[in-house]
N, C-alpha and C positions, 0 to 999 in steps of 0.2 A: 446331542451325542457328540463327543469329542472326536474330531476328524483328524487331528494331528497325531501321527504315529509317535513322534518324539515326545509330545506331551503325555500320551498314554503311558509310554514306557517310563517316563520320569515320574508320573503320578504313582504308578504301581511300585516302582523302586523306592520312592519316598515313603509310601505307606508301609512297605515291608521293612524299610530301615527304621521308621518310627516305632513299629511294633517290636522289632528286635531290640532296639536300644531301650524302649520302655520296659520290656520284660527283663532285659539285662539289668537295668537300673533298679527295678524292684527286687530282683534276686540279690544283687550286691548289697542293697540297703538292708534287706532282711538278714543276710549273712553277717554283715558288720554289727547289726544290732544284737543278734544272738551271740556273737563273739564277745561283745562288750558286756552283755548280761552274764555270760559264763565267766568272764574275767572278774566281774564284781563279786559273784558268788564265791569264786575261788579265793578272792581276797578275804571275804568274811570267814571262810573256813580256816584260813591261815591265822586270822585274828583270834579265833577260838583257841587254836593250838598255842598261840603266843600267850594268851591269858592262862592257859593250863600250865605252861612252862614257868610263868611268874608266880603261880599260886603256892601257898604254904599252908600249914595247919596250926591251929591254936593248941592250947594246953589240953583241950578235950579231944583233940584229934580231928576237929572239923576243918573244912577247907576255908581259907581266908585269902583275900587278894590284897596286895600292898597298895599304898596310895600312889606310889610312883610306878607307872607301867612303861613297858618298852616303847609303845607307840605314843608319842606326845599328843596325838589328836584326842586320845581318851581324856586328857587333862585340860583341854581347851573347850570352854562352853560353846555350844552350837557349832562344833567343828564339822559336823556331818557324819561322825563316826561315834556310835554309842554302844554301851554294853551294860548288861544286867545279869546278876546271878541270883537265883532263888533256890532255897533249900526245899526238900520234899515236904516238910511239915510247916513251912513258912517261918521256921525259927531263924532263918538267915536270909538277908536280902542285901545285895550290894549293887550300887549304881556307879557308873563311871562319872567323873567330875564333869564330863561334857554334857551330862543330862541335867545339870543344875538349871532350875527354872523351867524345865520341860515336864510334861506329863509322863508317867512311867510307860515303858514299852508294853505292848499287849503281850501277855504271857500265854504260851501254850506248853503245858507240862509234857515232857517227853520221857519215855522209858530209857534206861541206860542203853547207849549205843544207837539210839534212834535220832533222826534229825529231819528237818523240813525247812524249805524256803517258802516265803510268802511275801506278797507286796501289800504294804499298808500305807496309810496316809495320816499324818499329824498336821492339822491345819493346812497350810499350802505346800508343805513339804512331803514329797513322796519318798518312802523308805523301802529298801530291800532288807528283809529281816530273816535271820538264820537262827533257828531253835535247835539246840543240841543237848541231848540227855546224857548224863554220865554217872558213874558210881565211884564214890570216894571211899577208900578203905581207911577207917579211923583206928583208934586204939582198940586192942583186944579183938581185931579182925572184924569190927563192926562196919557194915556197908551203909554208907550215907548217899542218898541220891540227890543230884542237883540238876538244874536246867540252866544252861547258859544261853542268853539271848544277845546276839550282836546284830546291829542294824547300821546301814550306811545310806546316806542320801543318794538318790539317783540323779541329782542335778549334774554332777560331773560326767556321769555316763551319757546323759542326754545331750550335754554340751558337745561331747565327742561325736555322738551320732549326728547332731545337726551340722557340725563342722565337716564331717565326712560327706553328708548329703550335699552341702554347698560345693565342696570340691568335685564331687561326682557329677553334679549338674554342669559345672563349668567345663569339666573335661569331656563329658559325653556330648554336651551341647557344641563344644568346639569341634569334636570329632564328627558329629553329625553334619555340621556345616561344611567341614572339609570333604566329607564323603559326598554330600550333595553337589558341591562344585565339581568333584571328580566325576560323578555320574553324568553331569551335564556335558563335561568335556569328552567323556568316553562315548556317550550317545551321539554327540556331534561328530566324533571321529568315526564311530561305527556305522552311522547312517549316511556318511559322506558318499559312498558308492551309489546309494539310491538317489541322492541329489544330483549326482553326475549323470545317472540314467535319465532323470527328468529333464536336465539341461540338454542332453543330447537329443531327446525326443523333441524338445522345443526347436533345436537347430534343424532337425529333420523336417519339422513342420514348416519352418521358414525357408527351407530349401538350401541351407548352408552346407549340409552333408546329406548323403543319400542313404546312410544307415548308421547304426551305432558302432563306434570303434572303441578301441582301448581295452585295457586289461581290468577285469572285475573279479571280485572274490568268487570262489567256486559255487557258493550258494546262489549267486545271481547269474551263473552261466546259462542255466535253462531259461530264465526270464529274458536275458539279452538275446539268446538264440531264437526264442519264439517271437520276440518283438521284431528282430531282423527278418524272420520269415514272413511275419505279417506285413512289414514295410515292403519287402520285395514282392509279395503276393499282390499287394495293392497297386504297386507300380506296374506289375505285369498285367493286372486287370485293366488299368487305364490304357496301357498300350494295346491290349486286345480289343477294347472298345473302339479305340481309334482305328485299328487295323480292320476290325469287323465292319465298321461303317465304310471304310475305303473299299473293302472287298465287296460289300453289298452294292455300292454305287457302281463299281467297275463291272460286277457280274450282271447287273441289270441293263447295262448299256446295250449289249448285243440284242437281247429280246426286245427292248424298246425300239431299237433301230429297225428290226424286222417288222414290228407292228406298224411303225411309222411308214415304212416302205409299202406295206400292204395297203394302208389307208391312202397313200398317195397314188397308188395304181388305179384306184377307183373300181376295182373288180371285187364284187361282194363275195364271190366264192373264195377267192384267194385270201380275202380278209378273214373270213370265217375259219379257213384252214390255219392261218397264222395265229389267230386268237386261240383256237383249240390246242395248238401245239405249244404256244409260248406261255399261256397263263399257268398251266401246271408246272412248267419249267421255272417261272418266276416265283411261284408259291414254294417250290422246292428250295430255291435259293434263299428266299426270305426266311423260311423255317430253319434252314441250316444256320444262317447267320444269327438269327434270334437265339438258337440253341447255344451257339458259341458265346454270345453276349451274356446269356443267363449263366452259363458256366463261369464266365469271368467274374460276374457279380458274386457268385457263391464262393469263389476262391478267396475273397477278402477275409473270410473267417477261418481261422485255423483252430481245429479241434480234433481230438482223437475219435476215430470212427472204427467200429468193430468190422473187420473184413468178413468174418464168418456171417455176421448178421446180414450184410449186403448180399453175399452169395446165396443165402437161404431165400431171401426175397426174390432175387432174380431167378433162382431155380424154380420156385413156385409158379412164376409167370411163364417162363419158357416151357415148362412141362405142359402147361395148358395150350400154348401156341403150337407146339410140335407134338401134341398128344398122339398123332397117328404114327410117329416114328418109334415110340417106345424107347426113348433115349435113356441109357443108364449113366448117371453122373457120379463120379468119384471125387472126394475132396480129401486133401492131405495137407492140413495146416493147423497150427495151434489156435485154440479158441480165444486166447488173449492177444492175438496179433491185432495191432491197431494202426490205422492209417492217419497220419497227422495232416489233415486237410478237410475239405468239405465233402460231405457224403454224396452230394449231387455229382461231383466230379468222379468219385469212385464208381457210382452207379452208371455214369456215362461210359467210362472206360470198360468196366467188366460187362456192362450190358451189351455193348457193341461186340466185344470179343466172344462172349458166351453165346450171343445170338448167331454169330458166324460159325462157331463150333457146332451148335445144334443144327444149323442149316446144312453144313457140309459133311457132318460125321456120318459114319455108317450106323453104329449103335452106341458108341462109347464117347464120353466127354470126361476129362479129368482137370481139376483145378488144384494147383499146389501153391504153397506159400511158405517162405522162411524169413526170419529176421536176420539180416546180414550183420556180421560183426562190425562194431563201430570203434573208431579210435577216439581218444580223449580230445574234446573240443571240435570233433568233426560231426557233420550231419549224419543222423542215423537213417538207415534205409530198410525197406522190406522188398523182397523179390517175389513176384507172382508169375505163375505159368498157367495158361489156358491151352489145353491139348485136346485133340480129337483123333479118331481113327479113320478119317476121310482120305481123300486123294492127296491132301497136302498142297503145298505151294512150291512150284518148281524154283530151283535156286536162282535161275536167271531172271525170274519175275519178282523176287522178294523185295528188291529195291523200289520197283515202280508200283507194286501193289498197294503201298501205303499212300500213294498219290491220290488226290481227290478225283473221284469219278472212275477210277480204274478197277475193273473186275476181272478175275481170272476165269470164272465160269459165267458166261453170258446167258446161260439157260436159267440161272437162279434169279429171282426178283431182287430188286434193290438198286440203289444209286451208286454204290461203290465208294461211299464216304465214311463208313464205319471205322475202318482202320486208320484213316487219315485223322478223323476227329480224336480217336483214342491217343494217337501219337502226339497230336498237338497239346492235349491236356497233360500227358506225361511229361512232355518237354517243358511245359510251363512250371511244373514242379521241380524241374532240374533233373528228372529221371531220364531213363533211356528205354527204348523198345527194340527187341530183336526177334526175328522170325527164323525158326529152325525146324528140324524134323523131330517129331515126337516118337517115343518108343512105342506108342500105340499104332504108329504107321502114318498118321496124318500130320497136320501142322502143329507147331508148338510156338506160341506167342509168349515171350518173356518180357516183363517190364518191371521197372523199379520205381518206388515212390517213397516219400519220407514217412518214417514211422515214429510213434511216440515212445 
């Protein structure tokens, strides 16, 4: 399989060019040949009329042709132009001097006013023959019928056709070569932006630049934009891995220190209590950091994800978890709304926010979404709202509630990291999260993410 895009385009263009020029050459050759044949036949017709113009009649009123004819080729042996006149009863037969030493022309008697063209061969010479029937009025109004046969060699016509073919071959061949060179140059120029993208990607890989810069044709804008999003997403993922490992190490220092102190005390009861308290805490920290790392890895792939599909999956799960509350959920968003990112990230964000909405609502939860207007060359965004009819979040606590481990309602189970995780993922995509008051009466969480 040919892997070069330039070679593919050049091959297809060459095949199309060859087919076009080949069919064009065949059409031109056929048209010229038919034109040459038509000219030859028209010439034979004119020779018949010239013979009739030179004809006279004898004492009995019969048609006779003189020895000296207007066209000197009739008087030159083997000149390539021949004529014969035959009477109806065979009582008159005239041959042009050019037929001396040649067999007579094949005769096809024609009724007056009728004519026919045919191709015949005498030895190695091919002839175009014209048979023409006429009526000659003699003395006392007597009608005498004659057939005039005029023939011409096709050698001159074929020489013209061969000459035309040779010129046609040279001109079309030269034109084809010129077009091929032009195609190569045009393809090289047209595919130049793709080569520049590949070169920029190699520079990104080597660390010379951090993303793809420069102006590219509008057909490549989407490709360059997605590549830059992929590059930035990969960089953010590496940073998050590094930060997650640092956070994990830092978060485990305090529980480990408490366990070490309990072991150093030598009191078994105190050690048991410390182990019972700190192991769940350490497990919580590890699971949280692993979840962040997994989200980082997923973020390296950029693909459109159906927002409606994710909401349907989460709704089915949460309806089972909170079946005792009989929560009614409303959705208001277009079914073609797509998130440009990893599905796991969207599940993590909406999962945390919808779980909180189910947990704190009275009876109603609403999820809304719109595609925000985008400007030329700018990143495109979607905005989503998760709302409920619960007690809401006080204005003075909205800034701190997104901090890790902070919970407004201490009576509800949980660790208070759901909003924090959701905000971190939204920030990694360059979006924003806002907490407000819903028209339903409870909290309204609005966030933005890239869309396809």
